C-alpha positions in Angstrom: 22.8 -19.1 -21.5 21.9 -17.4 -18.2 24.6 -15.9 -16.0 24.0 -17.6 -12.7 25.4 -16.2 -9.5 26.3 -19.0 -7.2 26.0 -17.1 -4.0 22.4 -16.0 -4.8 19.3 -17.8 -3.2 18.2 -20.3 -5.7 14.8 -19.7 -7.3 13.8 -23.2 -6.6 15.1 -26.0 -4.4 13.5 -29.5 -4.3 14.5 -31.8 -1.7 13.5 -35.5 -1.6 10.2 -34.8 -3.1 7.7 -37.7 -3.1 4.2 -37.9 -4.5 2.0 -41.1 -4.8 -1.6 -41.3 -6.0 -4.2 -43.9 -4.8 -3.6 -47.1 -6.1 0.0 -46.8 -5.5 1.0 -44.8 -8.5 4.2 -43.2 -7.8 4.4 -39.9 -9.9 7.4 -38.4 -8.0 9.9 -40.6 -6.3 12.4 -38.7 -4.1 13.2 -36.0 -6.6 15.9 -33.3 -5.7 16.5 -30.4 -8.1 18.0 -26.9 -7.8 17.0 -24.1 -10.3 18.9 -20.8 -10.3 17.5 -17.5 -10.6 16.8 -16.3 -14.0 17.5 -19.9 -15.4 15.4 -21.5 -18.2 15.0 -25.1 -17.4 13.1 -27.7 -19.5 11.6 -30.8 -18.2 11.1 -33.7 -20.9 9.6 -37.3 -20.6 6.9 -39.3 -22.0 3.3 -39.0 -21.2 2.7 -40.4 -17.6 6.2 -40.0 -16.5 5.1 -37.4 -13.8 6.3 -34.3 -15.3 2.8 -32.6 -14.8 2.6 -33.7 -11.3 6.1 -32.4 -10.5 5.1 -28.9 -11.9 2.0 -29.0 -9.9 4.0 -29.5 -6.8 6.3 -26.9 -7.7 3.5 -24.4 -8.4 2.0 -25.2 -5.0 -1.2 -26.6 -6.8 -0.8 -30.0 -5.1 1.2 -31.0 -2.2 3.9 -33.7 -1.8 3.6 -36.7 0.7 7.1 -35.8 1.9 10.1 -33.7 1.1 10.5 -29.8 0.8 10.0 -27.3 -1.9 11.7 -23.9 -1.3 10.9 -20.9 -3.6 13.4 -18.2 -3.4 14.5 -19.6 0.0 10.9 -19.9 1.5 9.7 -23.3 2.5 6.2 -23.3 1.1 5.1 -25.7 3.8 5.5 -22.9 6.2 3.7 -20.1 4.1 0.5 -19.2 5.8 -1.3 -17.6 2.8 -0.3 -19.8 0.0 -2.8 -18.6 -2.4 -1.5 -15.0 -2.2 2.1 -16.2 -2.5 1.3 -18.2 -5.5 -0.4 -15.4 -7.1 2.4 -13.1 -6.5 5.4 -15.2 -7.3 4.2 -17.7 -9.8 3.0 -17.5 -13.1 1.2 -20.3 -15.1 1.0 -21.0 -18.8 -0.6 -24.2 -19.9 -1.3 -25.9 -23.2 -4.7 -24.6 -23.5 -4.9 -20.7 -23.0 -8.0 -20.9 -20.6 -9.1 -17.5 -21.8 -12.8 -16.4 -21.0 -14.4 -16.1 -24.3 -16.8 -13.2 -23.5 -14.0 -10.8 -22.3 -11.6 -8.9 -24.4 -7.8 -9.8 -24.2 -7.2 -6.7 -22.0 -9.9 -7.9 -19.5 -8.8 -11.4 -19.6 -5.3 -10.3 -18.6 -6.4 -8.0 -16.0 -8.4 -10.8 -14.2 -5.3 -11.4 -11.8 -5.4 -7.9 -10.7 -9.1 -7.7 -9.8 -9.3 -4.7 -7.2 -5.9 -3.5 -7.8 -5.2 0.1 -8.7 -4.5 0.5 -12.3 -5.3 -3.0 -13.3 -6.2 -1.9 -16.8 -2.9 -0.1 -17.4 -0.9 -2.8 -16.0 -2.9 -5.4 -18.3 -2.2 -3.2 -21.4 1.5 -3.1 -20.5 1.6 -6.8 -20.4 -0.1 -7.2 -23.7 2.4 -4.7 -25.3 5.1 -6.7 -23.8 3.8 -9.7 -25.7 3.2 -7.8 -29.0 -0.5 -7.6 -28.7 -1.0 -3.9 -28.1 -3.2 -4.0 -31.5 -5.5 -6.7 -30.0 -6.5 -5.4 -26.6 -10.2 -4.9 -27.5 -10.4 -8.2 -29.3 -12.2 -11.3 -27.9 -10.2 -14.6 -28.1 -12.4 -15.9 -30.8 -11.2 -12.8 -33.0 -7.6 -13.7 -32.8 -5.2 -16.5 -33.9 -4.1 -19.6 -31.8 -0.7 -18.1 -31.3 -2.2 -14.7 -30.4 -4.3 -16.4 -27.7 -1.3 -18.2 -26.2 0.5 -14.8 -26.0 -2.3 -13.4 -24.3 -2.2 -16.2 -21.7 1.5 -15.4 -21.3 0.7 -11.8 -20.7 -2.0 -12.9 -18.1 0.5 -15.0 -16.4 3.2 -12.2 -16.3 1.0 -9.4 -15.4 1.8 -9.5 -11.8 5.5 -9.8 -12.5 6.0 -13.3 -11.0 9.6 -14.2 -10.4 8.9 -17.7 -11.5 6.9 -18.8 -14.8 5.7 -22.4 -15.1 4.7 -23.4 -18.5 3.3 -26.9 -19.2 3.4 -27.9 -23.0 3.0 -24.0 -23.7 3.5 -24.7 -27.7 1.4 -28.0 -27.9 -1.5 -26.1 -29.6 0.2 -23.6 -31.9 1.8 -23.8 -35.4 5.8 -23.8 -36.0 5.6 -20.1 -36.7 3.7 -19.3 -33.6 6.0 -21.5 -31.6 9.1 -19.6 -32.6 7.3 -16.3 -31.6 6.6 -17.9 -28.2 10.1 -19.1 -27.6 11.4 -15.7 -28.4 9.2 -14.1 -25.9 10.2 -16.6 -23.2 13.8 -15.7 -24.0 13.0 -11.9 -23.6 11.3 -12.6 -20.2 14.3 -14.3 -19.2 16.9 -11.8 -20.5 14.8 -8.4 -19.9 12.9 -9.3 -16.5 15.2 -12.0 -15.0 12.2 -14.5 -14.8 13.1 -18.2 -13.9 11.3 -20.2 -16.4 10.4 -23.8 -15.9 9.0 -25.4 -19.2 7.6 -29.0 -19.6 7.7 -30.0 -23.1 7.7 -33.1 -25.5 9.3 -31.0 -28.3 13.1 -31.0 -28.4 13.3 -27.8 -30.4 11.6 -26.1 -27.3 13.9 -28.0 -24.7 17.0 -26.8 -27.0 16.2 -23.2 -26.1 16.8 -23.9 -22.3 19.9 -23.4 -20.3 19.4 -27.2 -19.0 17.1 -30.0 -19.9 16.0 -32.4 -17.4 15.1 -35.8 -18.6 12.2 -37.3 -16.4 11.2 -40.9 -16.4 8.8 -42.9 -14.3 8.9 -40.4 -11.5 12.7 -39.9 -11.4 15.3 -37.6 -13.0 17.1 -39.8 -15.4 19.6 -37.3 -16.6 20.3 -33.4 -16.9 22.0 -32.0 -20.0 23.4 -28.4 -19.9 23.3 -26.4 -23.1 27.1 -27.1 -23.6 26.5 -30.8 -23.8 23.3 -30.7 -25.8 
């Protein structure tokens, strides 16, 4: 479990967040939540419960109808260049890897660094960190599903974001690859101090987190800590 510092600025603070879609679909109903720096938080809930909407709001990919989101103390509603903030502060991992098929893993991982000095070296280092230094010259079709997902994680962390959001990251891999990915998340948390927020249907994935948020019908139903699991 992560050792949190109560006096440190939280990685994430959500205050009375509301998001309603056309037709009156309430995906987020006044949700409040605090995530400490370096914590791994899992969000569990049935399909259609609003988990992915909540993640999109946290990741600044969508805007709430009301409420506040603070990332490391910064109210995102007041950030002028939100795209730049997102690129520098937040990494994204999805169920599908979204790698470009015609590019090597190295070039895929380097994409967020376009125009940045030393992009290839940074991409190579990120691939090494996820155990893919021997695959840098391969295109996605020439590596396994688990390796493609690890490459997607390398791309997500190449900018060294302080917050990593993962939406069903193990949904398309086998159990062996899942264990490798979970160990990788643990190392990102332990070695880099990243804050991880993971949406998952898998109890085995959630059990690796410091806390588990049970989400239902746009609301937090309950929160488990590792000691209570």
